[in-house]
Every structure is written in structure tokens, then in C-alpha cells.
N, C-alpha and C positions, 0 to 999 in steps of 0.2 A: 513147870522148868524142871529139868536133871537136876540136882544138891552135886553133878559132879563134877571135876573142876575142869577148865576145858585148857588143854596144854597150848601151855603161850614162854616167850620167853620173860623172863623178868626185868632183864636188862634192858631188850627194846619192845615193848609192849606196844601192842595194836591199838591206837589211837579210837580207830573209829570202830573194833570190838567194844573197846570198855565204853564207848554213848550206845554199841548195842545191847548193851551188858546190863547198863546203868538201868535204876529203876525210877526214880526222880519225877518225872514228866509222866502224868496220867493221857499218854497218846495211845491210841491204837496200834498195837505193835505192828500192822501189815505198814499200816501208810508210815512209821517210823524206819521200818525197812526201806521200803520205801526211798523217803527223802536221806536214809543214809545213802544207797548205795550212788547218786544223786551226788552227792555231796564228797562221794570217793573218787565219778568218774575223773576217764580223763580228761574229757569236755573241761568241766567246772577248773579242775588243776592247770592246764595248759592255753583253754581263749577266752575263760572272764579274766583275767587280768588284762587281755586284750582290748576287750570289747567293755570292758566297764568305762574303762578313762574317756575312750572314745562314744561310747552311749550319754554320759554326761555332757561333754561336747554338746554331742547333736542335741541336746536339751536346752541348752545356752543358747545353740544359732537356731531353733526352732523358737525360742522364745522371745527372741532378739526380732526374727521376721514377725512377728504376733503385731508389733509395735507399730507396722505398717500394712500388714495382711487387716482385709476384711472380716469380720469373726465367722461372713458367710462362706469359708471357706473349709468347711471341720466335713467329712463323710465318716460318720458311723458305720454307716454302711460297708464299707471301704474297709478299716480300720477292721471291723468282725470277721471279712472274707480274708484279710491276710492275716491274720493274729488265726483263722483257720487249717490255710493253706500252710503256716508255717509249722502248726502243730503235729496237722494229718505226713509231711514228708519229713520233718526231721527233727523233732522234738522226742524223745526217749517214750517207754510205753508207762516207764514209771510216773514219768511228769506228768503226763495226760492223764493218768489215772487222778491222781492228788488234787491237777487243777480241776477236773469232774467235781470229784466228790467235795471240794472247796466248796461250790455254790451248793451244793444238798446240805452238808454238816450250817453251812450262814443259812440256809432256809429251816433249820430246825434249831439253831438255835435263838432268833429268833422268834417263832411262834411258841416255845418253850415260858420267853419269858412274857409276848402275850397274854399266856393260860392262866399265868401266876400271878399279873401283878394287876388285874379289875380283870370284870364281865366285859367289855366290850371290845370287839372285834377291830386288829388294824387292818382298813379297808386300803390305804394306798401305798402298799406295798407290791411287787407280784412272785409267788414262791418260785423258785429255780429250779429244777429236779433236771439237769440233764446227766441222759442215760449213754449217750455217745455223742463226740466231738460235730457232729452236724447239728447239732441242740446249741451248738453255742452261739450260730449263724443269728439268729435272733436276738440283738443288741444284749446279749445276757451279760456280759462282761458292766456295761454303763447301767442296765438292771440293777444288776448288783449294787455299785455307789450309791444308785438312788434310794434303793430300799433302807441303808441304811441310815440315813439324812431322814427320807417322809416316817421312815419305823422312829426315830426317835422325835424329830415334830412329833407326830401325832400321841404318839403315846404320854407327852409329856403337856398336849394339849387335852386331854383326858384323861389323868391321875396324877396325881398328889402320892410322888412317890416315896416323901415323908409319913403318910400314911395309911403304907405299905408293910405291914408288922411282917416278922421272917415268922415263914410256917414252920411246923412239922413236919419232920417227915414225912411220915405217913398219908399229910397232907397236899404236899408234892406233888401237882399234875404233869406226869412224863408222858404222855398218852402220845406229844408227837413227837418223839423221842425215839428213832428207829430200834425194834431188836436184832433185828435182819444186820449184815453188811450191807454195804452199793453194794449191784451187780451193773456194770458197764457194757457196755456194746462196740464192737468190730474198734477194736484198739490197735493199732499200725504200732507192727511193730520189727521192721524192715530192718536190714543193715542200714539205712542212710538214716533211721529215726537214733540218733545221736546225743543231741543236746541234751545235759542238764535243765533240770527246772532252773538254777538261779540264771544260767549264760542267759537260756531263753529270754527269763523277767526285764534281765538288763536290755536284751535288744530291744523290744516288742516296746518300753517304755519310750523312746523316742520319736515310735510313732502315733503312743496316744496322746505325746505331746502337738504332736504333728494333725493329727486329723483330726482332736478332736476341739473343741472352742478352748480359748482361756480360762472359760470359767468351770467347764468341764474336766478339765485337765486338774487345774489347781483341786476341784471339789475330789475326783478321784482321789489325787494321792492325801490329803489329807483324810480321809476316810478310814486310812489305814491307825493313825491314830485313836477311829472309836472303839478299839478296841480293849483299853481301859474303861471306859465309859458302859459299854455292855457287860464286862467285868462286876463292875460296880453293882450295875443293876442284880446281876446275879444274887451278888454280897449280899444285897437288902432281901432276898427270896429266903435266902440259909441264913440271914443271920450267921452267916462263917467267910470271911475275909482272906481266907487261906491262899487261894487259888490268885488271886491277885498279885501275889507275889512271882507268880508265872507271866504276868505280861510286859512286855518288853517296848510294845512303839509310844509310848509314852500320853497322857491327856493334850486334845484338840485344842485345848485354850492357849499351847502355844503349838503352833504349826513350824516342823522343821519346811528345812528345801525341801522344792521340789523336785531337786541334783538328786538326793538319796531315794530317791522314792523304790526304785529297782530293790534295794536292800531292805526297805522298811516293807516293801512288800511282801517278804520271804520271812521276818517277824512274824508282819499279820497272819502269813499261812499257821505259824507253829501256835499262835498263838488260839487263833479259831482251832486247831487239831488239840489244844490243851486245855480248853475249855470245854468243847464236844467231851474229852476222855472223862473230862473232873464229873459232867452231867450221866455219863451213862458208869460211873461206878457208880455214884448215889443213886440212880433208877435199881437198876443190881442191890446195889444198899436194903433200897427200899423193900425191892421183893424178897430179898430176904430175911426181911425181917418180917413181912404179912402173916398172918393164920392160914396155915394150909386149911382150905376148902375142904368142907366134908363132904366126900363122895355119895353117888343117891342108893347104894344101896347099906349104908351108915345109919 
């Protein structure tokens, strides 16, 4: 980064420039820039204030309907196709990349914890590695929610975390934290791909309530608060709880209302990015500290 000051008006500083330059969060720079472009977009400024109250009212109406509708009236198949269609034709390229990236980093974070808390592999989770929007059609959003609960149940059934001592940095296994950036294919970027991530999430949340069972929707909403649980597991591995200050969703022992699921999903994405950035930074630190390997001719 250049040390030259960026021209700006001290009487009218750009808040988005300040966030772009801020280095307090250990986030990937490209992911952070994509997120901020969406946050400062016209769709978030103009559409989100209109969409959010309608979306929350829709959730209330759907949950009232659930009192009389049978649980069999659900369709994850239709949910994922509706989301895919919306992402393809209306959601911005930045938002689509962040969504695909989220599933990849979530998989790597769980793999990292499993690799460093015991010798037993976790068998009840499905690795999610979407590279294009079509990959989301395989119930990816629902599986993502199931993965986190199944992971916690199986891990704690097999391992006593009280018996997992902190490891020295050189002993930590970063093997499944990617060294390279994630590459995605065929991301649409037409004139009609204008919706920012936060507005799109608010629109899709009532669809979750409508097209999933009440139990699945409640579980999906409460899975967002497991960010703190996962961060605590990582803290035990490192013996360092600094990154816990980056978690914003709160512990799920006291669940929030499902009406706030859209906003908390944004926080969930930010929490995951910060935790993944922390792991990437520690991996780089480990690699920098490793002794150089002797060359064959030495």
C-alpha cells in the first residue's frame, strides 16, 4: 500500500473511503471492496428501506399461515431454483461472488477445526465448493445450515474440547485453508444485475420461511448465531481469543427473533470473512516462521 495521502476534503470526508482504507478487520481485500461497493450502491440506499419492512411483515404472515398449513407444504427444490433465478438475473456480480465465496470459506473453516481438534474425521457434513451459480441448485443453502449443526453435534460427541490444549503455531494444521484465491465461473454482470447483497437477502428471507418447514426456517435463522461457537473453537486451538471481538451475532443459547434473520445473515457473512481472514493471516505467519528448506545442491 502506498504511503501517499489520498486527496480528500477534511470538511466532508467520504465514510466509504474511510472503511475501504481501514485495516482493523482481517478481511480479504477483494471481498471487502466487493462488500463496500454493495453497501454504497443506489439499490441499498433506495430499495432496502422499502424492502425491509415488507419482508419482515411477510415473515410474520407466513409464520401465521404455518399455524394452519401442514408441514408437508414445503419445497427446498423450488426455494433453490427461485434463489438461483433471482441471483442470475437481478443480483450484482459482487454479491454473487460473495455468496459463492461464503460457502467455500465456511467449508474450510470447519475442516480447519476438525483437523486441529482430534484424529477422527467428521462424516456428517457435506463439503460445499460451488464455483458457479448452477452449483447452488443442489440444496446448497439448506445443506449449509445442516452442516454447521451436524458438525457441532458430531465434533462434541467425539471430542472433549476441554481436553484440546492450545497448540504452538508451528504445530497447527492449515492444510485445508487455501493458498490461492477462489475462482468463480460465469458470474452474470448485465445491466439488470443491480441488486446489492443486503437487499437481495431481505427479499429472499421470506421465501425461506414460505418454502421451508417451520423447523428448517428456525434452524436456518439460529444457525447464524453459531458464529460465536465456531470462533470459540478456533480460540481454543490458538489459545488466543482476540478474534472473538470480531463476532457480532451473539451466542445461540439466547436466540434472536427470526424477523432479524436478513440483517443477521449479513453479520454472519462478515463474521465468517473476518474469521477466515484471521486463519489466512496466521497461516502466512506460520509459513514466514518456517525454516527454509535446503536446496538439493546445498
